[in-house]
A tleap script that builds the chain and sets N, CA, C and O, in Angstrom:
source leaprc.protein.ff14SB
mol = sequence {
  NMET ARG ILE PRO VAL GLN ASN ARG PRO VAL
  ALA ALA TRP THR PHE TRP LEU ILE GLY SER
  VAL VAL LEU VAL GLY ALA GLY PHE GLY SER
  ALA TYR LEU PRO ARG LEU ARG SER ARG GLN
  TYR ALA ARG GLN ALA ALA TRP SER ALA ALA
  GLN ALA ALA ILE GLU SER ALA SER VAL SER
  ARG ASP ALA ALA PRO GLY PRO LEU VAL GLU
  ALA GLU GLN LEU LEU ALA ARG ALA GLU SER
  ILE ALA ALA THR ARG GLY GLY THR ALA ALA
  ALA ARG THR ALA ALA GLY TYR ALA GLU GLN
  ALA ASP ARG LEU TRP ARG ALA ALA THR GLY
  CGLY
}
set mol.1.N position { 66.198 125.955 64.699 }
set mol.1.CA position { 64.896 124.237 64.588 }
set mol.1.C position { 65.124 124.579 66.635 }
set mol.1.O position { 65.973 124.767 67.507 }
set mol.2.N position { 63.566 124.449 66.374 }
set mol.2.CA position { 63.321 123.043 68.049 }
set mol.2.C position { 63.170 122.788 67.989 }
set mol.2.O position { 62.614 122.695 66.895 }
set mol.3.N position { 63.057 121.205 69.386 }
set mol.3.CA position { 62.628 120.407 69.544 }
set mol.3.C position { 61.420 120.438 69.323 }
set mol.3.O position { 61.036 121.359 68.602 }
set mol.4.N position { 60.583 119.641 69.755 }
set mol.4.CA position { 59.578 119.609 70.452 }
set mol.4.C position { 58.945 119.565 71.528 }
set mol.4.O position { 59.762 119.598 72.449 }
set mol.5.N position { 57.484 119.485 72.051 }
set mol.5.CA position { 58.462 119.542 73.617 }
set mol.5.C position { 57.994 118.004 74.198 }
set mol.5.O position { 58.192 117.734 75.382 }
set mol.6.N position { 57.448 117.159 73.404 }
set mol.6.CA position { 57.455 116.197 74.005 }
set mol.6.C position { 59.240 115.145 73.305 }
set mol.6.O position { 59.260 114.171 72.552 }
set mol.7.N position { 59.572 115.348 73.483 }
set mol.7.CA position { 60.460 114.840 72.586 }
set mol.7.C position { 62.013 115.036 74.608 }
set mol.7.O position { 62.760 114.138 74.994 }
set mol.8.N position { 61.876 116.288 75.181 }
set mol.8.CA position { 62.962 117.287 75.546 }
set mol.8.C position { 62.728 116.151 77.526 }
set mol.8.O position { 63.771 116.064 78.174 }
set mol.9.N position { 62.135 115.842 77.815 }
set mol.9.CA position { 61.784 115.011 78.928 }
set mol.9.C position { 62.997 113.844 79.207 }
set mol.9.O position { 63.798 113.808 80.141 }
set mol.10.N position { 62.828 112.819 77.957 }
set mol.10.CA position { 63.762 111.695 77.236 }
set mol.10.C position { 64.654 112.483 77.100 }
set mol.10.O position { 65.709 112.180 77.657 }
set mol.11.N position { 64.597 114.006 76.193 }
set mol.11.CA position { 67.037 113.810 76.599 }
set mol.11.C position { 66.849 114.350 77.729 }
set mol.11.O position { 68.004 114.775 77.741 }
set mol.12.N position { 66.369 114.784 78.858 }
set mol.12.CA position { 67.123 115.107 80.078 }
set mol.12.C position { 66.596 114.379 80.999 }
set mol.12.O position { 66.456 115.023 82.039 }
set mol.13.N position { 66.291 113.454 81.055 }
set mol.13.CA position { 66.256 112.286 81.144 }
set mol.13.C position { 68.099 111.526 81.309 }
set mol.13.O position { 68.818 111.353 82.293 }
set mol.14.N position { 68.324 111.199 79.599 }
set mol.14.CA position { 69.510 110.434 79.151 }
set mol.14.C position { 70.186 111.289 79.928 }
set mol.14.O position { 70.206 110.781 81.049 }
set mol.15.N position { 70.862 112.514 79.938 }
set mol.15.CA position { 71.886 113.176 80.686 }
set mol.15.C position { 71.885 113.269 81.282 }
set mol.15.O position { 73.024 113.516 81.678 }
set mol.16.N position { 70.212 113.272 83.032 }
set mol.16.CA position { 70.832 113.295 83.486 }
set mol.16.C position { 70.919 111.198 83.802 }
set mol.16.O position { 71.249 110.792 84.916 }
set mol.17.N position { 70.709 110.581 83.099 }
set mol.17.CA position { 71.801 109.823 83.770 }
set mol.17.C position { 72.650 108.982 82.991 }
set mol.17.O position { 72.685 107.790 83.296 }
set mol.18.N position { 73.277 109.355 82.128 }
set mol.18.CA position { 74.602 109.422 81.673 }
set mol.18.C position { 75.906 110.208 82.686 }
set mol.18.O position { 77.103 109.973 82.850 }
set mol.19.N position { 74.928 111.253 83.234 }
set mol.19.CA position { 75.651 112.654 84.610 }
set mol.19.C position { 76.097 111.477 85.935 }
set mol.19.O position { 77.237 111.420 86.396 }
set mol.20.N position { 74.864 110.537 86.430 }
set mol.20.CA position { 74.666 109.635 87.405 }
set mol.20.C position { 75.846 108.798 87.066 }
set mol.20.O position { 76.774 108.573 87.843 }
set mol.21.N position { 75.754 108.394 85.962 }
set mol.21.CA position { 76.616 106.464 84.837 }
set mol.21.C position { 78.118 107.321 85.533 }
set mol.21.O position { 78.730 106.826 86.479 }
set mol.22.N position { 78.539 108.651 84.874 }
set mol.22.CA position { 79.693 109.210 85.685 }
set mol.22.C position { 80.380 109.542 86.294 }
set mol.22.O position { 81.608 109.593 86.241 }
set mol.23.N position { 79.089 110.051 87.538 }
set mol.23.CA position { 79.232 110.463 88.975 }
set mol.23.C position { 79.805 108.678 89.059 }
set mol.23.O position { 80.814 108.143 88.600 }
set mol.24.N position { 78.618 108.117 89.874 }
set mol.24.CA position { 79.533 106.696 90.366 }
set mol.24.C position { 80.728 106.312 89.482 }
set mol.24.O position { 81.735 106.011 90.123 }
set mol.25.N position { 80.830 106.259 88.146 }
set mol.25.CA position { 81.828 105.807 87.371 }
set mol.25.C position { 83.680 105.738 88.488 }
set mol.25.O position { 84.438 104.825 88.815 }
set mol.26.N position { 83.653 107.662 88.753 }
set mol.26.CA position { 84.486 108.177 89.065 }
set mol.26.C position { 84.032 108.319 91.028 }
set mol.26.O position { 84.765 109.094 91.643 }
set mol.27.N position { 83.269 107.833 91.599 }
set mol.27.CA position { 83.479 107.771 92.911 }
set mol.27.C position { 84.493 106.293 93.198 }
set mol.27.O position { 85.517 105.985 93.807 }
set mol.28.N position { 83.632 105.772 92.477 }
set mol.28.CA position { 84.153 104.184 92.473 }
set mol.28.C position { 85.720 104.057 92.022 }
set mol.28.O position { 86.419 103.156 92.483 }
set mol.29.N position { 86.150 104.871 91.232 }
set mol.29.CA position { 87.132 104.890 90.585 }
set mol.29.C position { 88.438 105.794 91.771 }
set mol.29.O position { 89.663 105.736 91.659 }
set mol.30.N position { 87.772 106.430 92.648 }
set mol.30.CA position { 88.516 107.390 93.615 }
set mol.30.C position { 89.081 107.074 94.556 }
set mol.30.O position { 90.180 107.248 95.083 }
set mol.31.N position { 87.277 106.064 94.892 }
set mol.31.CA position { 87.684 104.800 96.383 }
set mol.31.C position { 88.309 103.497 95.627 }
set mol.31.O position { 88.620 102.702 96.513 }
set mol.32.N position { 88.577 103.030 94.507 }
set mol.32.CA position { 89.078 101.817 93.954 }
set mol.32.C position { 90.862 102.114 93.720 }
set mol.32.O position { 91.817 101.341 93.648 }
set mol.33.N position { 90.779 103.151 93.672 }
set mol.33.CA position { 91.927 103.452 92.624 }
set mol.33.C position { 93.673 103.365 94.111 }
set mol.33.O position { 94.641 102.787 93.616 }
set mol.34.N position { 93.874 103.806 95.400 }
set mol.34.CA position { 94.240 103.719 96.610 }
set mol.34.C position { 94.320 102.207 96.785 }
set mol.34.O position { 95.214 101.546 96.256 }
set mol.35.N position { 93.479 101.744 97.448 }
set mol.35.CA position { 93.146 100.369 97.259 }
set mol.35.C position { 94.765 100.013 96.639 }
set mol.35.O position { 95.906 99.984 97.099 }
set mol.36.N position { 93.779 99.656 94.684 }
set mol.36.CA position { 94.598 99.006 93.774 }
set mol.36.C position { 96.612 99.078 93.818 }
set mol.36.O position { 97.342 98.301 93.203 }
set mol.37.N position { 97.133 100.375 94.835 }
set mol.37.CA position { 97.916 100.775 94.872 }
set mol.37.C position { 97.962 100.776 96.140 }
set mol.37.O position { 98.788 101.630 96.461 }
set mol.38.N position { 97.574 100.339 96.946 }
set mol.38.CA position { 97.761 99.921 98.240 }
set mol.38.C position { 98.427 99.022 98.154 }
set mol.38.O position { 99.646 99.144 98.269 }
set mol.39.N position { 97.765 97.688 97.898 }
set mol.39.CA position { 98.051 96.622 96.992 }
set mol.39.C position { 99.505 96.074 96.457 }
set mol.39.O position { 100.344 95.372 97.022 }
set mol.40.N position { 99.473 96.798 94.854 }
set mol.40.CA position { 100.567 96.728 95.142 }
set mol.40.C position { 101.516 97.306 95.597 }
set mol.40.O position { 102.246 96.526 94.985 }
set mol.41.N position { 102.556 98.255 96.345 }
set mol.41.CA position { 102.996 98.318 97.002 }
set mol.41.C position { 103.102 97.524 98.279 }
set mol.41.O position { 104.331 97.498 98.344 }
set mol.42.N position { 102.681 96.831 99.385 }
set mol.42.CA position { 102.562 95.787 99.875 }
set mol.42.C position { 103.346 94.289 99.530 }
set mol.42.O position { 104.040 93.570 100.249 }
set mol.43.N position { 102.736 94.099 97.511 }
set mol.43.CA position { 103.320 93.808 96.824 }
set mol.43.C position { 104.796 93.512 97.331 }
set mol.43.O position { 105.355 92.788 98.155 }
set mol.44.N position { 105.259 94.906 95.954 }
set mol.44.CA position { 107.111 95.588 96.545 }
set mol.44.C position { 107.452 95.005 97.572 }
set mol.44.O position { 108.220 94.180 98.067 }
set mol.45.N position { 106.463 95.839 97.774 }
set mol.45.CA position { 107.576 95.049 99.828 }
set mol.45.C position { 107.947 93.848 100.515 }
set mol.45.O position { 109.047 93.507 100.948 }
set mol.46.N position { 106.526 93.102 100.545 }
set mol.46.CA position { 106.823 91.183 100.148 }
set mol.46.C position { 107.974 91.574 99.744 }
set mol.46.O position { 108.777 92.110 100.508 }
set mol.47.N position { 108.318 91.255 97.896 }
set mol.47.CA position { 108.802 90.568 97.726 }
set mol.47.C position { 110.455 91.677 97.763 }
set mol.47.O position { 111.114 91.546 96.731 }
set mol.48.N position { 110.721 92.104 98.224 }
set mol.48.CA position { 112.117 92.401 99.283 }
set mol.48.C position { 112.076 92.153 100.021 }
set mol.48.O position { 113.235 91.802 100.242 }
set mol.49.N position { 111.562 91.991 100.828 }
set mol.49.CA position { 111.696 91.333 101.870 }
set mol.49.C position { 112.464 90.633 101.753 }
set mol.49.O position { 113.672 90.538 101.968 }
set mol.50.N position { 110.947 89.555 101.008 }
set mol.50.CA position { 111.324 88.297 101.340 }
set mol.50.C position { 113.252 87.423 99.808 }
set mol.50.O position { 113.620 86.257 99.663 }
set mol.51.N position { 113.769 88.633 99.186 }
set mol.51.CA position { 114.720 89.291 98.356 }
set mol.51.C position { 115.475 88.781 99.850 }
set mol.51.O position { 115.781 87.865 100.613 }
set mol.52.N position { 115.474 89.683 99.649 }
set mol.52.CA position { 116.356 90.059 101.360 }
set mol.52.C position { 116.863 89.255 102.264 }
set mol.52.O position { 117.997 89.380 102.726 }
set mol.53.N position { 115.850 88.160 102.652 }
set mol.53.CA position { 116.348 87.131 103.344 }
set mol.53.C position { 116.808 85.666 103.085 }
set mol.53.O position { 117.172 84.793 103.874 }
set mol.54.N position { 116.628 85.673 101.217 }
set mol.54.CA position { 116.905 84.487 100.480 }
set mol.54.C position { 118.148 85.333 100.929 }
set mol.54.O position { 118.708 85.122 102.005 }
set mol.55.N position { 118.737 86.766 99.623 }
set mol.55.CA position { 120.685 86.551 100.211 }
set mol.55.C position { 121.088 86.530 102.043 }
set mol.55.O position { 122.004 86.016 102.686 }
set mol.56.N position { 120.449 86.973 102.241 }
set mol.56.CA position { 120.533 86.867 103.713 }
set mol.56.C position { 120.638 85.315 104.574 }
set mol.56.O position { 120.959 85.029 105.728 }
set mol.57.N position { 120.215 84.540 103.434 }
set mol.57.CA position { 120.706 83.215 103.939 }
set mol.57.C position { 121.381 82.751 103.296 }
set mol.57.O position { 122.008 81.833 103.826 }
set mol.58.N position { 121.732 83.068 101.662 }
set mol.58.CA position { 122.664 82.566 100.950 }
set mol.58.C position { 124.081 83.017 101.873 }
set mol.58.O position { 124.900 82.165 102.219 }
set mol.59.N position { 124.194 84.129 102.128 }
set mol.59.CA position { 125.274 85.148 102.882 }
set mol.59.C position { 125.401 84.105 104.183 }
set mol.59.O position { 126.586 83.978 104.490 }
set mol.60.N position { 124.615 83.423 104.923 }
set mol.60.CA position { 125.101 82.020 106.378 }
set mol.60.C position { 125.815 81.408 105.829 }
set mol.60.O position { 126.995 81.198 106.110 }
set mol.61.N position { 124.705 80.712 104.237 }
set mol.61.CA position { 125.340 79.339 104.065 }
set mol.61.C position { 127.198 79.355 102.996 }
set mol.61.O position { 127.908 78.627 102.302 }
set mol.62.N position { 127.132 80.674 103.547 }
set mol.62.CA position { 128.491 81.120 102.774 }
set mol.62.C position { 129.792 80.941 103.872 }
set mol.62.O position { 130.947 80.546 103.713 }
set mol.63.N position { 129.182 81.333 104.828 }
set mol.63.CA position { 129.712 81.312 106.167 }
set mol.63.C position { 130.235 79.557 107.117 }
set mol.63.O position { 131.230 79.190 107.741 }
set mol.64.N position { 129.018 78.974 106.764 }
set mol.64.CA position { 129.240 78.139 107.585 }
set mol.64.C position { 130.351 76.898 107.135 }
set mol.64.O position { 130.761 76.458 106.061 }
set mol.65.N position { 130.473 76.747 107.858 }
set mol.65.CA position { 131.424 76.161 107.615 }
set mol.65.C position { 131.580 74.147 107.643 }
set mol.65.O position { 132.387 73.296 108.018 }
set mol.66.N position { 130.600 74.205 107.164 }
set mol.66.CA position { 129.293 72.525 106.260 }
set mol.66.C position { 128.293 72.374 105.737 }
set mol.66.O position { 127.565 73.346 105.936 }
set mol.67.N position { 127.853 71.637 105.146 }
set mol.67.CA position { 126.345 72.155 103.935 }
set mol.67.C position { 125.644 70.993 105.482 }
set mol.67.O position { 125.916 70.000 106.156 }
set mol.68.N position { 124.205 72.518 105.208 }
set mol.68.CA position { 123.889 71.261 106.564 }
set mol.68.C position { 122.322 71.325 105.331 }
set mol.68.O position { 122.133 72.309 104.616 }
set mol.69.N position { 121.154 69.795 105.327 }
set mol.69.CA position { 120.911 69.462 105.015 }
set mol.69.C position { 119.711 70.166 104.087 }
set mol.69.O position { 119.518 70.559 102.936 }
set mol.70.N position { 118.642 69.988 106.142 }
set mol.70.CA position { 117.867 70.975 105.802 }
set mol.70.C position { 118.038 72.672 106.263 }
set mol.70.O position { 117.162 73.291 106.866 }
set mol.71.N position { 118.854 73.027 105.997 }
set mol.71.CA position { 118.784 74.384 105.500 }
set mol.71.C position { 119.403 74.793 104.468 }
set mol.71.O position { 119.682 75.986 104.354 }
set mol.72.N position { 119.771 73.774 103.412 }
set mol.72.CA position { 119.640 73.644 101.791 }
set mol.72.C position { 118.464 74.188 101.207 }
set mol.72.O position { 118.166 75.093 100.428 }
set mol.73.N position { 117.679 72.935 102.143 }
set mol.73.CA position { 116.196 72.624 101.348 }
set mol.73.C position { 116.033 73.320 101.217 }
set mol.73.O position { 115.985 73.743 100.062 }
set mol.74.N position { 115.654 74.553 102.914 }
set mol.74.CA position { 114.890 75.471 103.153 }
set mol.74.C position { 115.197 76.540 102.407 }
set mol.74.O position { 114.703 77.641 102.654 }
set mol.75.N position { 116.142 76.314 101.300 }
set mol.75.CA position { 116.216 77.567 101.662 }
set mol.75.C position { 116.119 77.194 99.224 }
set mol.75.O position { 116.472 77.957 98.324 }
set mol.76.N position { 115.759 76.353 99.175 }
set mol.76.CA position { 115.734 75.689 97.658 }
set mol.76.C position { 114.020 76.274 97.909 }
set mol.76.O position { 113.604 77.083 97.079 }
set mol.77.N position { 113.417 75.998 98.641 }
set mol.77.CA position { 112.061 76.398 98.540 }
set mol.77.C position { 111.813 77.827 98.868 }
set mol.77.O position { 110.809 78.467 99.179 }
set mol.78.N position { 112.328 77.942 98.797 }
set mol.78.CA position { 112.966 79.773 99.152 }
set mol.78.C position { 113.063 80.132 98.207 }
set mol.78.O position { 112.255 81.060 98.221 }
set mol.79.N position { 113.511 80.114 97.206 }
set mol.79.CA position { 114.444 80.326 96.083 }
set mol.79.C position { 113.331 79.982 94.807 }
set mol.79.O position { 113.170 80.756 93.863 }
set mol.80.N position { 112.701 78.862 94.939 }
set mol.80.CA position { 111.865 78.265 94.064 }
set mol.80.C position { 110.590 79.608 93.911 }
set mol.80.O position { 109.883 80.186 93.086 }
set mol.81.N position { 110.972 79.556 95.508 }
set mol.81.CA position { 108.959 80.240 95.697 }
set mol.81.C position { 108.447 81.555 94.768 }
set mol.81.O position { 107.385 81.961 94.296 }
set mol.82.N position { 110.477 82.144 94.815 }
set mol.82.CA position { 110.312 83.116 94.682 }
set mol.82.C position { 111.165 83.747 93.221 }
set mol.82.O position { 111.602 84.875 92.992 }
set mol.83.N position { 111.172 82.593 92.460 }
set mol.83.CA position { 111.215 82.912 91.126 }
set mol.83.C position { 109.528 82.827 89.744 }
set mol.83.O position { 109.242 83.164 88.595 }
set mol.84.N position { 108.760 81.960 91.266 }
set mol.84.CA position { 108.173 81.941 90.601 }
set mol.84.C position { 106.592 83.164 90.544 }
set mol.84.O position { 105.442 83.125 90.107 }
set mol.85.N position { 107.786 84.468 91.536 }
set mol.85.CA position { 106.884 84.905 92.185 }
set mol.85.C position { 105.019 85.667 91.857 }
set mol.85.O position { 104.442 86.332 90.996 }
set mol.86.N position { 104.712 84.993 93.212 }
set mol.86.CA position { 103.272 85.069 93.610 }
set mol.86.C position { 102.341 85.812 94.587 }
set mol.86.O position { 101.787 85.264 95.539 }
set mol.87.N position { 102.274 86.543 94.403 }
set mol.87.CA position { 101.005 87.213 96.058 }
set mol.87.C position { 102.499 87.170 97.006 }
set mol.87.O position { 103.397 86.332 97.090 }
set mol.88.N position { 102.269 88.475 97.641 }
set mol.88.CA position { 102.288 88.751 99.308 }
set mol.88.C position { 102.313 87.519 100.446 }
set mol.88.O position { 103.103 87.631 101.384 }
set mol.89.N position { 101.410 86.299 100.354 }
set mol.89.CA position { 101.710 84.776 100.209 }
set mol.89.C position { 102.026 84.692 100.502 }
set mol.89.O position { 102.103 84.714 101.730 }
set mol.90.N position { 103.194 84.288 99.051 }
set mol.90.CA position { 104.136 84.079 98.701 }
set mol.90.C position { 105.254 84.189 98.948 }
set mol.90.O position { 106.130 83.328 98.865 }
set mol.91.N position { 105.363 85.615 99.383 }
set mol.91.CA position { 106.527 86.280 99.579 }
set mol.91.C position { 106.712 85.976 100.867 }
set mol.91.O position { 107.830 85.470 100.956 }
set mol.92.N position { 106.254 86.018 101.781 }
set mol.92.CA position { 106.307 85.593 103.476 }
set mol.92.C position { 106.316 84.670 102.818 }
set mol.92.O position { 107.317 84.587 102.108 }
set mol.93.N position { 105.521 83.793 102.716 }
set mol.93.CA position { 106.361 82.063 102.357 }
set mol.93.C position { 108.009 81.349 102.170 }
set mol.93.O position { 108.821 80.503 102.545 }
set mol.94.N position { 107.661 82.596 101.174 }
set mol.94.CA position { 109.325 82.317 100.828 }
set mol.94.C position { 110.317 83.288 101.905 }
set mol.94.O position { 111.124 82.657 102.587 }
set mol.95.N position { 110.288 84.200 102.001 }
set mol.95.CA position { 110.818 84.994 103.642 }
set mol.95.C position { 110.568 83.804 104.891 }
set mol.95.O position { 111.293 83.582 105.860 }
set mol.96.N position { 109.554 83.277 104.584 }
set mol.96.CA position { 109.611 83.019 106.532 }
set mol.96.C position { 111.186 81.389 106.015 }
set mol.96.O position { 112.143 81.387 106.790 }
set mol.97.N position { 111.213 80.738 105.319 }
set mol.97.CA position { 111.881 80.241 104.591 }
set mol.97.C position { 113.306 80.032 104.258 }
set mol.97.O position { 113.957 78.990 104.172 }
set mol.98.N position { 113.647 81.313 104.085 }
set mol.98.CA position { 114.614 81.371 104.018 }
set mol.98.C position { 114.983 81.903 104.945 }
set mol.98.O position { 116.116 81.457 105.125 }
set mol.99.N position { 114.558 83.249 106.390 }
set mol.99.CA position { 114.484 83.538 107.503 }
set mol.99.C position { 114.455 81.596 108.489 }
set mol.99.O position { 114.472 81.735 109.712 }
set mol.100.N position { 114.430 80.572 108.165 }
set mol.100.CA position { 114.686 79.404 108.527 }
set mol.100.C position { 115.779 79.342 108.668 }
set mol.100.O position { 116.608 79.510 109.563 }
set mol.101.N position { 115.703 78.893 107.001 }
set mol.101.CA position { 117.707 78.520 107.415 }
set mol.101.C position { 118.404 78.940 107.213 }
set mol.101.O position { 119.456 78.444 106.809 }
set mol.102.N position { 118.030 80.722 107.496 }
set mol.102.CA position { 119.310 81.309 108.273 }
set mol.102.C position { 119.717 80.723 109.147 }
set mol.102.O position { 120.911 80.439 109.244 }
set mol.103.N position { 118.778 80.377 110.049 }
set mol.103.CA position { 118.988 80.914 111.507 }
set mol.103.C position { 119.390 79.733 111.497 }
set mol.103.O position { 120.276 80.015 112.304 }
set mol.104.N position { 119.662 77.929 111.200 }
set mol.104.CA position { 120.155 77.411 110.642 }
set mol.104.C position { 121.805 77.199 111.197 }
set mol.104.O position { 122.500 76.719 112.092 }
set mol.105.N position { 121.823 78.082 109.705 }
set mol.105.CA position { 123.231 77.817 109.473 }
set mol.105.C position { 124.289 78.976 110.347 }
set mol.105.O position { 125.509 78.913 110.494 }
set mol.106.N position { 123.327 80.009 110.838 }
set mol.106.CA position { 123.872 81.023 112.365 }
set mol.106.C position { 124.429 80.211 113.039 }
set mol.106.O position { 125.647 80.155 113.203 }
set mol.107.N position { 123.078 79.009 113.823 }
set mol.107.CA position { 123.485 78.867 114.795 }
set mol.107.C position { 124.740 77.628 114.501 }
set mol.107.O position { 125.838 77.839 115.017 }
set mol.108.N position { 124.575 76.536 113.791 }
set mol.108.CA position { 125.275 76.364 112.980 }
set mol.108.C position { 126.583 77.039 112.601 }
set mol.108.O position { 127.257 76.140 113.104 }
set mol.109.N position { 127.179 77.583 112.296 }
set mol.109.CA position { 128.809 78.471 112.626 }
set mol.109.C position { 128.343 79.331 114.551 }
set mol.109.O position { 128.673 80.447 114.952 }
set mol.110.N position { 127.685 78.463 115.143 }
set mol.110.CA position { 128.034 79.241 116.862 }
set mol.110.C position { 127.406 80.978 116.849 }
set mol.110.O position { 127.625 81.817 117.723 }
set mol.111.N position { 126.349 81.220 115.215 }
set mol.111.CA position { 126.528 82.865 116.061 }
set mol.111.C position { 125.386 83.822 115.947 }
set mol.111.O position { 125.450 84.926 116.487 }
savepdb mol mol.pdb
quit
């Protein structure tokens, strides 16, 4: 069975429209997926660094001769931010608090 001549341009037009949409979607996906993976990797790396800073501050706290109120507060802030698991900015903030607490405890022990 043959398609009437007047319907052929519509069929070709829809074919090209669907092909164009698929092509644009594939281009968007190929450009967006690496960015998404990069963001996810940066977030994981930031949280890993924050956890390492918190652990280091905890070790310095245990080695300190006595309690330091300011350092305890900074470490508590870092741990509470880490508990909520926000984005990379939250991870950097938590790492900053933990590093500052670590420096205070190291200064108190003379190290």
